Backbone as JSON Lines, residues from 0, in Angstrom:
{"i":0,"aa":"M","n":[0.85,-1.18,0.0],"ca":[0.0,0.0,0.0],"c":[0.89,1.24,0.0]}
{"i":1,"aa":"P","n":[0.55,2.22,-0.8],"ca":[1.36,3.43,-0.83],"c":[1.34,4.12,0.53]}
{"i":2,"aa":"E","n":[2.43,4.77,0.84],"ca":[2.5,5.51,2.1],"c":[1.7,6.79,2.01]}
{"i":3,"aa":"M","n":[1.19,7.23,3.16],"ca":[0.53,8.52,3.18],"c":[1.6,9.6,3.15]}
{"i":4,"aa":"H","n":[1.19,10.79,2.85],"ca":[2.17,11.87,2.81],"c":[1.51,13.19,3.14]}
{"i":5,"aa":"D","n":[2.34,14.08,3.63],"ca":[1.91,15.46,3.85],"c":[2.16,16.21,2.56]}
{"i":6,"aa":"V","n":[1.18,16.96,2.13],"ca":[1.36,17.8,0.96],"c":[1.97,19.11,1.44]}
{"i":7,"aa":"K","n":[3.19,19.38,1.05],"ca":[3.92,20.55,1.55],"c":[3.32,21.84,1.02]}
{"i":8,"aa":"T","n":[3.23,22.82,1.88],"ca":[2.61,24.09,1.51],"c":[3.5,25.26,1.86]}
{"i":9,"aa":"A","n":[4.8,25.07,1.81],"ca":[5.78,26.14,2.04],"c":[5.52,26.89,3.34]}
{"i":10,"aa":"G","n":[5.23,26.14,4.41],"ca":[5.06,26.74,5.73],"c":[3.71,27.4,5.95]}
{"i":11,"aa":"V","n":[2.83,27.35,4.96],"ca":[1.51,27.96,5.09],"c":[0.56,26.94,5.7]}
{"i":12,"aa":"K","n":[-0.21,27.36,6.71],"ca":[-1.22,26.49,7.27],"c":[-2.47,26.57,6.41]}
{"i":13,"aa":"L","n":[-2.93,25.4,5.97],"ca":[-4.15,25.35,5.19],"c":[-5.36,25.45,6.12]}
{"i":14,"aa":"T","n":[-6.5,25.83,5.53],"ca":[-7.72,26.03,6.3],"c":[-8.87,25.22,5.68]}
{"i":15,"aa":"W","n":[-10.02,25.29,6.35],"ca":[-11.23,24.65,5.84],"c":[-11.52,25.11,4.41]}
{"i":16,"aa":"D","n":[-11.32,26.38,4.11],"ca":[-11.58,26.88,2.76],"c":[-10.7,26.17,1.73]}
{"i":17,"aa":"D","n":[-9.47,25.84,2.11],"ca":[-8.6,25.06,1.22],"c":[-9.08,23.62,1.14]}
{"i":18,"aa":"F","n":[-9.49,23.09,2.28],"ca":[-9.92,21.69,2.38],"c":[-11.05,21.38,1.41]}
{"i":19,"aa":"V","n":[-12.03,22.27,1.33],"ca":[-13.19,21.98,0.46],"c":[-12.82,21.99,-1.02]}
{"i":20,"aa":"R","n":[-11.64,22.46,-1.35],"ca":[-11.18,22.45,-2.74],"c":[-10.3,21.24,-3.08]}
{"i":21,"aa":"F","n":[-10.03,20.37,-2.08],"ca":[-9.24,19.18,-2.37],"c":[-10.01,18.3,-3.34]}
{"i":22,"aa":"P","n":[-9.31,17.52,-4.18],"ca":[-10.0,16.7,-5.18],"c":[-10.78,15.54,-4.55]}
{"i":23,"aa":"D","n":[-11.85,15.16,-5.19],"ca":[-12.62,13.98,-4.8],"c":[-12.04,12.81,-5.58]}
{"i":24,"aa":"D","n":[-10.89,12.29,-5.09],"ca":[-10.1,11.33,-5.86],"c":[-10.02,9.94,-5.23]}
{"i":25,"aa":"G","n":[-10.87,9.65,-4.24],"ca":[-10.85,8.34,-3.62],"c":[-9.83,8.2,-2.5]}
{"i":26,"aa":"H","n":[-9.02,9.22,-2.27],"ca":[-8.07,9.22,-1.17],"c":[-8.7,9.94,0.03]}
{"i":27,"aa":"R","n":[-8.15,9.68,1.18],"ca":[-8.6,10.39,2.37],"c":[-7.74,11.64,2.52]}
{"i":28,"aa":"H","n":[-8.4,12.78,2.57],"ca":[-7.73,14.07,2.75],"c":[-8.1,14.6,4.13]}
{"i":29,"aa":"E","n":[-7.08,14.97,4.9],"ca":[-7.31,15.52,6.23],"c":[-6.4,16.72,6.43]}
{"i":30,"aa":"L","n":[-6.79,17.58,7.35],"ca":[-5.95,18.7,7.79],"c":[-5.64,18.49,9.26]}
{"i":31,"aa":"I","n":[-4.38,18.5,9.61],"ca":[-3.99,18.44,11.01],"c":[-3.0,19.57,11.24]}
{"i":32,"aa":"D","n":[-3.41,20.51,12.07],"ca":[-2.64,21.73,12.32],"c":[-2.26,22.41,11.0]}
{"i":33,"aa":"G","n":[-3.19,22.42,10.07],"ca":[-2.97,23.1,8.8],"c":[-2.18,22.33,7.77]}
{"i":34,"aa":"A","n":[-1.69,21.12,8.13],"ca":[-0.95,20.3,7.16],"c":[-1.92,19.36,6.45]}
{"i":35,"aa":"H","n":[-1.77,19.26,5.16],"ca":[-2.63,18.41,4.33],"c":[-2.08,16.98,4.36]}
{"i":36,"aa":"I","n":[-2.87,16.06,4.91],"ca":[-2.47,14.66,5.01],"c":[-3.31,13.86,4.01]}
{"i":37,"aa":"V","n":[-2.64,13.08,3.17],"ca":[-3.34,12.28,2.17],"c":[-3.0,10.81,2.4]}
{"i":38,"aa":"T","n":[-4.03,9.97,2.47],"ca":[-3.81,8.53,2.59],"c":[-4.6,7.82,1.5]}
{"i":39,"aa":"P","n":[-4.12,6.67,1.06],"ca":[-4.84,5.94,0.02],"c":[-6.14,5.37,0.56]}
{"i":40,"aa":"S","n":[-7.03,4.98,-0.35],"ca":[-8.27,4.35,0.09],"c":[-7.93,3.04,0.79]}
{"i":41,"aa":"P","n":[-8.76,2.63,1.77],"ca":[-8.44,1.45,2.57],"c":[-8.59,0.14,1.81]}
{"i":42,"aa":"V","n":[-7.89,-0.87,2.31],"ca":[-7.97,-2.21,1.73],"c":[-9.22,-2.92,2.25]}
{"i":43,"aa":"L","n":[-9.56,-4.06,1.65],"ca":[-10.8,-4.76,2.01],"c":[-10.85,-5.18,3.46]}
{"i":44,"aa":"R","n":[-9.75,-5.68,4.01],"ca":[-9.76,-6.12,5.42],"c":[-10.12,-4.95,6.33]}
{"i":45,"aa":"H","n":[-9.53,-3.81,6.08],"ca":[-9.8,-2.6,6.85],"c":[-11.3,-2.29,6.8]}
{"i":46,"aa":"Q","n":[-11.89,-2.36,5.62],"ca":[-13.3,-2.04,5.45],"c":[-14.2,-3.05,6.15]}
{"i":47,"aa":"R","n":[-13.8,-4.33,6.19],"ca":[-14.57,-5.34,6.93],"c":[-14.62,-4.99,8.41]}
{"i":48,"aa":"V","n":[-13.48,-4.58,8.95],"ca":[-13.42,-4.21,10.37],"c":[-14.3,-2.99,10.64]}
{"i":49,"aa":"V","n":[-14.2,-1.98,9.8],"ca":[-15.02,-0.77,9.96],"c":[-16.5,-1.14,9.91]}
{"i":50,"aa":"L","n":[-16.89,-1.95,8.95],"ca":[-18.29,-2.33,8.82],"c":[-18.77,-3.13,10.02]}
{"i":51,"aa":"A","n":[-17.95,-4.07,10.51],"ca":[-18.35,-4.91,11.65],"c":[-18.6,-4.06,12.9]}
{"i":52,"aa":"I","n":[-17.7,-3.12,13.17],"ca":[-17.87,-2.28,14.37],"c":[-19.03,-1.31,14.2]}
{"i":53,"aa":"S","n":[-19.09,-0.63,13.07],"ca":[-20.16,0.36,12.89],"c":[-21.52,-0.32,12.85]}
{"i":54,"aa":"A","n":[-21.62,-1.51,12.25],"ca":[-22.9,-2.24,12.23],"c":[-23.31,-2.65,13.64]}
{"i":55,"aa":"S","n":[-22.36,-3.07,14.45],"ca":[-22.67,-3.46,15.83],"c":[-23.2,-2.27,16.63]}
{"i":56,"aa":"I","n":[-22.56,-1.12,16.46],"ca":[-23.04,0.08,17.16],"c":[-24.4,0.49,16.61]}
{"i":57,"aa":"W","n":[-24.59,0.41,15.29],"ca":[-25.87,0.78,14.68],"c":[-27.01,-0.09,15.21]}
{"i":58,"aa":"V","n":[-26.78,-1.41,15.29],"ca":[-27.81,-2.32,15.81],"c":[-28.15,-1.96,17.25]}
{"i":59,"aa":"Y","n":[-27.13,-1.68,18.06],"ca":[-27.38,-1.27,19.45],"c":[-28.24,0.0,19.48]}
{"i":60,"aa":"L","n":[-27.93,0.96,18.62],"ca":[-28.64,2.23,18.62],"c":[-30.09,2.1,18.14]}
{"i":61,"aa":"Q","n":[-30.4,1.05,17.4],"ca":[-31.79,0.84,17.01],"c":[-32.65,0.5,18.23]}
{"i":62,"aa":"A","n":[-32.07,-0.21,19.18],"ca":[-32.8,-0.56,20.4],"c":[-32.63,0.49,21.49]}
{"i":63,"aa":"H","n":[-31.55,1.26,21.42],"ca":[-31.25,2.28,22.42],"c":[-30.92,3.58,21.68]}
{"i":64,"aa":"P","n":[-31.91,4.36,21.28],"ca":[-31.67,5.53,20.43],"c":[-31.0,6.69,21.18]}
{"i":65,"aa":"L","n":[-29.7,6.52,21.41],"ca":[-28.92,7.49,22.19],"c":[-28.15,8.47,21.31]}
{"i":66,"aa":"G","n":[-28.03,8.16,20.02],"ca":[-27.23,8.99,19.14],"c":[-27.16,8.38,17.76]}
{"i":67,"aa":"E","n":[-26.14,8.81,17.0],"ca":[-25.97,8.32,15.63],"c":[-24.52,7.91,15.39]}
{"i":68,"aa":"V","n":[-24.34,6.87,14.57],"ca":[-23.01,6.4,14.2],"c":[-22.82,6.64,12.7]}
{"i":69,"aa":"Y","n":[-21.61,7.05,12.33],"ca":[-21.28,7.35,10.94],"c":[-20.0,6.63,10.56]}
{"i":70,"aa":"G","n":[-19.98,6.1,9.34],"ca":[-18.74,5.54,8.79],"c":[-18.06,6.58,7.92]}
{"i":71,"aa":"S","n":[-16.81,6.34,7.62],"ca":[-16.04,7.25,6.78],"c":[-16.54,7.11,5.34]}
{"i":72,"aa":"P","n":[-16.55,8.15,4.56],"ca":[-16.02,9.47,4.91],"c":[-17.09,10.4,5.49]}
{"i":73,"aa":"V","n":[-16.78,10.98,6.62],"ca":[-17.57,12.08,7.16],"c":[-16.56,13.03,7.8]}
{"i":74,"aa":"D","n":[-16.66,14.29,7.47],"ca":[-15.69,15.27,7.97],"c":[-16.02,15.65,9.41]}
{"i":75,"aa":"V","n":[-15.0,15.59,10.26],"ca":[-15.1,16.08,11.63],"c":[-14.23,17.33,11.69]}
{"i":76,"aa":"I","n":[-14.87,18.47,11.92],"ca":[-14.18,19.76,11.9],"c":[-13.95,20.21,13.33]}
{"i":77,"aa":"F","n":[-12.7,20.16,13.77],"ca":[-12.35,20.6,15.11],"c":[-12.04,22.1,15.14]}
{"i":78,"aa":"S","n":[-11.39,22.57,14.08],"ca":[-11.02,23.98,13.99],"c":[-10.82,24.29,12.51]}
{"i":79,"aa":"N","n":[-10.53,25.52,12.2],"ca":[-10.29,25.92,10.82],"c":[-9.07,25.22,10.22]}
{"i":80,"aa":"H","n":[-8.17,24.71,11.08],"ca":[-6.94,24.05,10.63],"c":[-6.92,22.55,10.91]}
{"i":81,"aa":"D","n":[-8.0,22.02,11.49],"ca":[-8.03,20.6,11.89],"c":[-9.34,19.96,11.43]}
{"i":82,"aa":"V","n":[-9.24,19.18,10.36],"ca":[-10.4,18.48,9.79],"c":[-9.96,17.04,9.51]}
{"i":83,"aa":"V","n":[-10.65,16.08,10.13],"ca":[-10.26,14.68,9.96],"c":[-11.46,13.85,9.53]}
{"i":84,"aa":"E","n":[-11.16,12.63,9.08],"ca":[-12.18,11.66,8.68],"c":[-11.92,10.36,9.44]}
{"i":85,"aa":"P","n":[-12.41,10.26,10.68],"ca":[-12.23,8.99,11.4],"c":[-12.92,7.85,10.65]}
{"i":86,"aa":"D","n":[-12.47,6.63,10.9],"ca":[-13.11,5.48,10.26],"c":[-14.55,5.33,10.73]}
{"i":87,"aa":"I","n":[-14.78,5.56,12.03],"ca":[-16.13,5.49,12.6],"c":[-16.27,6.64,13.58]}
{"i":88,"aa":"T","n":[-17.44,7.27,13.56],"ca":[-17.71,8.4,14.45],"c":[-19.08,8.21,15.08]}
{"i":89,"aa":"Y","n":[-19.14,8.32,16.4],"ca":[-20.42,8.25,17.11],"c":[-20.65,9.58,17.82]}
{"i":90,"aa":"V","n":[-21.87,10.11,17.65],"ca":[-22.25,11.35,18.31],"c":[-23.53,11.08,19.09]}
{"i":91,"aa":"S","n":[-23.46,11.22,20.41],"ca":[-24.67,11.04,21.22],"c":[-25.6,12.23,20.98]}
{"i":92,"aa":"H","n":[-26.89,12.04,21.27],"ca":[-27.83,13.15,21.13],"c":[-27.45,14.3,22.05]}
{"i":93,"aa":"E","n":[-26.97,13.96,23.25],"ca":[-26.54,15.01,24.19],"c":[-25.37,15.8,23.62]}
{"i":94,"aa":"R","n":[-24.39,15.1,23.04],"ca":[-23.23,15.77,22.46],"c":[-23.65,16.6,21.25]}
{"i":95,"aa":"A","n":[-24.59,16.09,20.47],"ca":[-25.03,16.8,19.28],"c":[-25.56,18.2,19.62]}
{"i":96,"aa":"K","n":[-26.14,18.35,20.8],"ca":[-26.67,19.65,21.23],"c":[-25.56,20.68,21.41]}
{"i":97,"aa":"T","n":[-24.32,20.23,21.62],"ca":[-23.2,21.14,21.84],"c":[-22.43,21.46,20.57]}
{"i":98,"aa":"L","n":[-22.75,20.75,19.48],"ca":[-22.03,20.96,18.22],"c":[-22.61,22.15,17.48]}
{"i":99,"aa":"E","n":[-21.75,22.79,16.71],"ca":[-22.2,23.9,15.87],"c":[-23.03,23.34,14.72]}
{"i":100,"aa":"P","n":[-24.19,23.94,14.43],"ca":[-25.01,23.43,13.32],"c":[-24.2,23.42,12.02]}
{"i":101,"aa":"S","n":[-24.27,22.31,11.31],"ca":[-23.44,22.15,10.13],"c":[-23.9,20.93,9.36]}
{"i":102,"aa":"S","n":[-23.5,20.84,8.09],"ca":[-23.73,19.63,7.3],"c":[-22.68,18.57,7.61]}
{"i":103,"aa":"W","n":[-21.69,18.92,8.42],"ca":[-20.64,18.01,8.85],"c":[-20.7,17.92,10.38]}
{"i":104,"aa":"I","n":[-19.75,17.25,10.97],"ca":[-19.66,17.23,12.44],"c":[-18.7,18.34,12.82]}
{"i":105,"aa":"K","n":[-19.22,19.4,13.41],"ca":[-18.41,20.57,13.73],"c":[-18.26,20.65,15.25]}
{"i":106,"aa":"G","n":[-17.2,20.01,15.74],"ca":[-16.94,19.89,17.17],"c":[-16.53,18.48,17.48]}
{"i":107,"aa":"A","n":[-16.44,18.16,18.77],"ca":[-15.93,16.86,19.2],"c":[-17.04,15.81,19.24]}
{"i":108,"aa":"P","n":[-16.88,14.71,18.51],"ca":[-17.81,13.59,18.65],"c":[-17.65,12.93,20.03]}
{"i":109,"aa":"S","n":[-18.58,12.06,20.36],"ca":[-18.48,11.3,21.61],"c":[-17.39,10.24,21.51]}
{"i":110,"aa":"L","n":[-17.34,9.55,20.37],"ca":[-16.42,8.42,20.16],"c":[-15.9,8.46,18.75]}
{"i":111,"aa":"V","n":[-14.61,8.21,18.59],"ca":[-14.05,7.97,17.26],"c":[-13.28,6.65,17.28]}
{"i":112,"aa":"V","n":[-13.28,5.99,16.14],"ca":[-12.58,4.72,15.97],"c":[-11.68,4.86,14.76]}
{"i":113,"aa":"E","n":[-10.42,4.49,14.93],"ca":[-9.48,4.42,13.81],"c":[-9.0,2.98,13.7]}
{"i":114,"aa":"V","n":[-9.0,2.45,12.49],"ca":[-8.52,1.1,12.22],"c":[-7.14,1.22,11.6]}
{"i":115,"aa":"A","n":[-6.17,0.58,12.22],"ca":[-4.78,0.71,11.79],"c":[-4.57,0.14,10.39]}
{"i":116,"aa":"S","n":[-3.71,0.83,9.66],"ca":[-3.17,0.3,8.41],"c":[-1.7,0.65,8.42]}
{"i":117,"aa":"P","n":[-0.89,0.01,7.59],"ca":[0.54,0.3,7.63],"c":[0.85,1.78,7.44]}
{"i":118,"aa":"S","n":[0.03,2.47,6.64],"ca":[0.32,3.88,6.35],"c":[-0.22,4.83,7.41]}
{"i":119,"aa":"T","n":[-1.08,4.36,8.33],"ca":[-1.68,5.28,9.31],"c":[-1.34,4.96,10.76]}
{"i":120,"aa":"R","n":[-0.8,3.77,11.04],"ca":[-0.61,3.3,12.42],"c":[0.09,4.32,13.31]}
{"i":121,"aa":"K","n":[1.23,4.81,12.88],"ca":[2.0,5.73,13.72],"c":[1.23,7.02,13.98]}
{"i":122,"aa":"R","n":[0.65,7.59,12.94],"ca":[-0.09,8.84,13.1],"c":[-1.32,8.66,13.99]}
{"i":123,"aa":"D","n":[-2.01,7.52,13.85],"ca":[-3.2,7.26,14.68],"c":[-2.86,7.23,16.16]}
{"i":124,"aa":"L","n":[-1.65,6.76,16.5],"ca":[-1.27,6.62,17.91],"c":[-0.49,7.82,18.44]}
{"i":125,"aa":"T","n":[-0.25,8.81,17.61],"ca":[0.48,9.99,18.08],"c":[-0.32,11.25,17.78]}
{"i":126,"aa":"V","n":[-0.22,11.73,16.56],"ca":[-0.84,13.0,16.18],"c":[-2.35,12.97,16.35]}
{"i":127,"aa":"K","n":[-3.01,11.93,15.86],"ca":[-4.47,11.88,15.97],"c":[-4.91,11.65,17.4]}
{"i":128,"aa":"L","n":[-4.2,10.82,18.14],"ca":[-4.52,10.61,19.55],"c":[-4.5,11.95,20.29]}
{"i":129,"aa":"R","n":[-3.44,12.73,20.1],"ca":[-3.35,14.03,20.77],"c":[-4.44,14.99,20.3]}
{"i":130,"aa":"L","n":[-4.76,14.94,19.01],"ca":[-5.81,15.8,18.46],"c":[-7.16,15.48,19.1]}
{"i":131,"aa":"Y","n":[-7.51,14.2,19.17],"ca":[-8.78,13.79,19.75],"c":[-8.85,14.16,21.23]}
{"i":132,"aa":"E","n":[-7.74,13.97,21.92],"ca":[-7.7,14.34,23.34],"c":[-7.86,15.84,23.51]}
{"i":133,"aa":"R","n":[-7.12,16.61,22.74],"ca":[-7.11,18.08,22.88],"c":[-8.46,18.7,22.59]}
{"i":134,"aa":"F","n":[-9.18,18.15,21.61],"ca":[-10.46,18.75,21.23],"c":[-11.66,18.15,21.96]}
{"i":135,"aa":"G","n":[-11.43,17.22,22.89],"ca":[-12.52,16.8,23.77],"c":[-13.31,15.58,23.35]}
{"i":136,"aa":"V","n":[-12.77,14.73,22.48],"ca":[-13.45,13.47,22.16],"c":[-13.43,12.6,23.42]}
{"i":137,"aa":"D","n":[-14.61,12.11,23.81],"ca":[-14.71,11.36,25.07],"c":[-13.93,10.05,25.04]}
{"i":138,"aa":"E","n":[-13.97,9.38,23.89],"ca":[-13.35,8.06,23.83],"c":[-12.82,7.82,22.42]}
{"i":139,"aa":"Y","n":[-11.65,7.18,22.37],"ca":[-10.98,6.87,21.1],"c":[-10.58,5.41,21.13]}
{"i":140,"aa":"W","n":[-11.03,4.65,20.12],"ca":[-10.65,3.25,19.98],"c":[-9.66,3.14,18.83]}
{"i":141,"aa":"F","n":[-8.53,2.49,19.11],"ca":[-7.53,2.2,18.08],"c":[-7.56,0.7,17.84]}
{"i":142,"aa":"V","n":[-7.98,0.3,16.65],"ca":[-8.15,-1.11,16.32],"c":[-6.95,-1.57,15.5]}
{"i":143,"aa":"D","n":[-6.25,-2.58,16.0],"ca":[-5.09,-3.12,15.31],"c":[-5.37,-4.59,14.98]}
{"i":144,"aa":"A","n":[-5.92,-4.83,13.8],"ca":[-6.3,-6.19,13.42],"c":[-5.08,-7.1,13.32]}
{"i":145,"aa":"D","n":[-3.92,-6.56,12.92],"ca":[-2.71,-7.39,12.82],"c":[-2.29,-7.91,14.19]}
{"i":146,"aa":"A","n":[-2.38,-7.06,15.2],"ca":[-2.01,-7.47,16.56],"c":[-3.16,-8.17,17.28]}
{"i":147,"aa":"G","n":[-4.37,-8.08,16.73],"ca":[-5.53,-8.7,17.37],"c":[-5.98,-7.94,18.61]}
{"i":148,"aa":"T","n":[-5.85,-6.61,18.59],"ca":[-6.18,-5.82,19.78],"c":[-7.02,-4.59,19.43]}
{"i":149,"aa":"V","n":[-7.74,-4.13,20.44],"ca":[-8.41,-2.83,20.4],"c":[-7.97,-2.09,21.64]}
{"i":150,"aa":"T","n":[-7.37,-0.93,21.46],"ca":[-6.92,-0.11,22.58],"c":[-7.9,1.04,22.76]}
{"i":151,"aa":"V","n":[-8.4,1.19,23.98],"ca":[-9.41,2.2,24.29],"c":[-8.78,3.31,25.12]}
{"i":152,"aa":"F","n":[-8.89,4.53,24.62],"ca":[-8.46,5.72,25.34],"c":[-9.74,6.43,25.8]}
{"i":153,"aa":"R","n":[-9.89,6.59,27.11],"ca":[-11.12,7.16,27.66],"c":[-10.78,8.4,28.47]}
{"i":154,"aa":"R","n":[-11.57,9.44,28.27],"ca":[-11.33,10.71,28.94],"c":[-11.44,10.56,30.45]}
{"i":155,"aa":"D","n":[-10.47,11.15,31.14],"ca":[-10.46,11.22,32.6],"c":[-10.14,12.67,32.93]}
{"i":156,"aa":"G","n":[-11.18,13.5,33.03],"ca":[-10.96,14.93,33.19],"c":[-10.59,15.55,31.86]}
{"i":157,"aa":"A","n":[-9.52,16.32,31.84],"ca":[-9.11,17.03,30.62],"c":[-8.28,16.17,29.68]}
{"i":158,"aa":"V","n":[-7.84,15.01,30.13],"ca":[-6.96,14.16,29.32],"c":[-7.48,12.73,29.32]}
{"i":159,"aa":"Y","n":[-6.87,11.9,28.47],"ca":[-7.2,10.48,28.48],"c":[-6.46,9.8,29.62]}
{"i":160,"aa":"G","n":[-7.17,8.91,30.3],"ca":[-6.54,8.1,31.34],"c":[-5.69,7.02,30.69]}
{"i":161,"aa":"P","n":[-5.11,6.14,31.51],"ca":[-4.29,5.05,30.96],"c":[-5.12,4.22,29.97]}
{"i":162,"aa":"P","n":[-4.54,3.88,28.83],"ca":[-5.31,3.1,27.85],"c":[-5.59,1.69,28.35]}
{"i":163,"aa":"V","n":[-6.7,1.14,27.88],"ca":[-7.07,-0.24,28.18],"c":[-7.03,-1.0,26.87]}
{"i":164,"aa":"T","n":[-6.27,-2.09,26.84],"ca":[-6.17,-2.89,25.62],"c":[-6.94,-4.18,25.78]}
{"i":165,"aa":"V","n":[-7.85,-4.41,24.84],"ca":[-8.61,-5.66,24.78],"c":[-7.95,-6.51,23.71]}
{"i":166,"aa":"G","n":[-7.57,-7.71,24.1],"ca":[-6.89,-8.59,23.16],"c":[-6.91,-10.01,23.66]}
{"i":167,"aa":"P","n":[-6.24,-10.91,22.95],"ca":[-6.19,-12.3,23.38],"c":[-5.7,-12.39,24.82]}
{"i":168,"aa":"G","n":[-6.4,-13.2,25.6],"ca":[-6.02,-13.36,27.01],"c":[-6.73,-12.38,27.92]}
{"i":169,"aa":"T","n":[-7.49,-11.41,27.37],"ca":[-8.3,-10.53,28.21],"c":[-9.73,-11.07,28.17]}
{"i":170,"aa":"N","n":[-10.67,-10.31,28.71],"ca":[-12.06,-10.79,28.65],"c":[-12.61,-10.74,27.23]}
{"i":171,"aa":"E","n":[-11.89,-10.11,26.32],"ca":[-12.19,-10.06,24.9],"c":[-13.55,-9.46,24.57]}
{"i":172,"aa":"M","n":[-14.05,-8.57,25.45],"ca":[-15.27,-7.82,25.17],"c":[-14.97,-6.34,25.29]}
{"i":173,"aa":"I","n":[-15.45,-5.56,24.34],"ca":[-15.26,-4.12,24.36],"c":[-16.57,-3.5,24.85]}
{"i":174,"aa":"T","n":[-16.47,-2.67,25.87],"ca":[-17.63,-1.99,26.41],"c":[-17.3,-0.5,26.52]}
{"i":175,"aa":"T","n":[-18.34,0.31,26.68],"ca":[-18.12,1.73,26.84],"c":[-19.27,2.33,27.65]}
{"i":176,"aa":"P","n":[-18.96,3.23,28.57],"ca":[-20.03,3.9,29.29],"c":[-20.87,4.81,28.39]}
{"i":177,"aa":"L","n":[-20.38,5.11,27.2],"ca":[-21.14,5.93,26.26],"c":[-22.35,5.18,25.71]}
{"i":178,"aa":"L","n":[-22.29,3.84,25.73],"ca":[-23.36,2.99,25.22],"c":[-23.68,1.95,26.29]}
{"i":179,"aa":"P","n":[-24.46,2.3,27.3],"ca":[-24.71,1.39,28.43],"c":[-25.28,0.05,27.97]}
{"i":180,"aa":"G","n":[-24.65,-1.03,28.43],"ca":[-25.08,-2.37,28.09],"c":[-24.52,-2.89,26.77]}
{"i":181,"aa":"F","n":[-23.83,-2.05,26.01],"ca":[-23.23,-2.47,24.74],"c":[-22.02,-3.35,25.01]}
{"i":182,"aa":"E","n":[-21.96,-4.48,24.31],"ca":[-20.79,-5.36,24.37],"c":[-20.43,-5.77,22.95]}
{"i":183,"aa":"L","n":[-19.17,-5.65,22.64],"ca":[-18.68,-6.01,21.31],"c":[-17.57,-7.03,21.47]}
{"i":184,"aa":"A","n":[-17.8,-8.22,20.95],"ca":[-16.78,-9.27,21.03],"c":[-15.56,-8.86,20.2]}
{"i":185,"aa":"L","n":[-14.39,-9.12,20.74],"ca":[-13.15,-8.77,20.04],"c":[-13.11,-9.38,18.66]}
{"i":186,"aa":"S","n":[-13.56,-10.63,18.51],"ca":[-13.53,-11.29,17.21],"c":[-14.38,-10.54,16.19]}
{"i":187,"aa":"V","n":[-15.51,-9.99,16.62],"ca":[-16.35,-9.2,15.71],"c":[-15.66,-7.89,15.37]}
{"i":188,"aa":"A","n":[-15.08,-7.23,16.39],"ca":[-14.4,-5.95,16.18],"c":[-13.24,-6.08,15.21]}
{"i":189,"aa":"L","n":[-12.63,-7.24,15.16],"ca":[-11.48,-7.45,14.28],"c":[-11.89,-7.99,12.92]}
{"i":190,"aa":"G","n":[-13.21,-8.11,12.7],"ca":[-13.7,-8.6,11.41],"c":[-13.5,-10.08,11.22]}
{"i":191,"aa":"A","n":[-13.16,-10.8,12.31],"ca":[-12.85,-12.22,12.18],"c":[-14.09,-13.06,11.9]}
{"i":192,"aa":"D","n":[-15.27,-12.53,12.28],"ca":[-16.51,-13.28,12.08],"c":[-17.2,-12.97,10.77]}
{"i":193,"aa":"S","n":[-16.51,-12.19,9.92],"ca":[-17.11,-11.84,8.64],"c":[-16.47,-12.67,7.53]}
{"i":194,"aa":"P","n":[-17.19,-12.92,6.44],"ca":[-16.61,-13.72,5.34],"c":[-15.43,-13.02,4.7]}
{"i":195,"aa":"R","n":[-14.5,-13.77,4.21],"ca":[-13.29,-13.23,3.58],"c":[-13.54,-12.88,2.16]}
């Protein structure tokens, strides 16, 4: 898979106005601190994992209408210089009341999920982790299908507390206080129960 890259802009920070002019070319375009980040479209395994998790949350929300779940691409606008497309985004109805009215998600979602790929793994665990923490995302799940783990970063005051990793040898169920009673088996979260 091709590596992602920053599109250099000679020290100029790009803004939302620049972002809306990026090409609709099948790649993921994001702005982080004004830098244009481009990643290739995801591979099939990645998409199976995204679908398995988002479908599980969607089914839960049909019985417990607490909010809405969105798959990528959906723009999450944190600031004029920070626009990302998480793989999965959940916004509770309570959180939605605090967001700026928009055709996109303008403010911090309740939960974001990023599924690791070779070209995004490092950024997901550094730059994006700090971005989600700084802008007030309540919970961030980092799914690493290669390692067979889901790492959960949950807000504890102004920052994320120590991460909790669900993986082989743990109880292998992912839960969240954002979705009371929701349980997601690790095998489902990793797309292992879906056809190849």
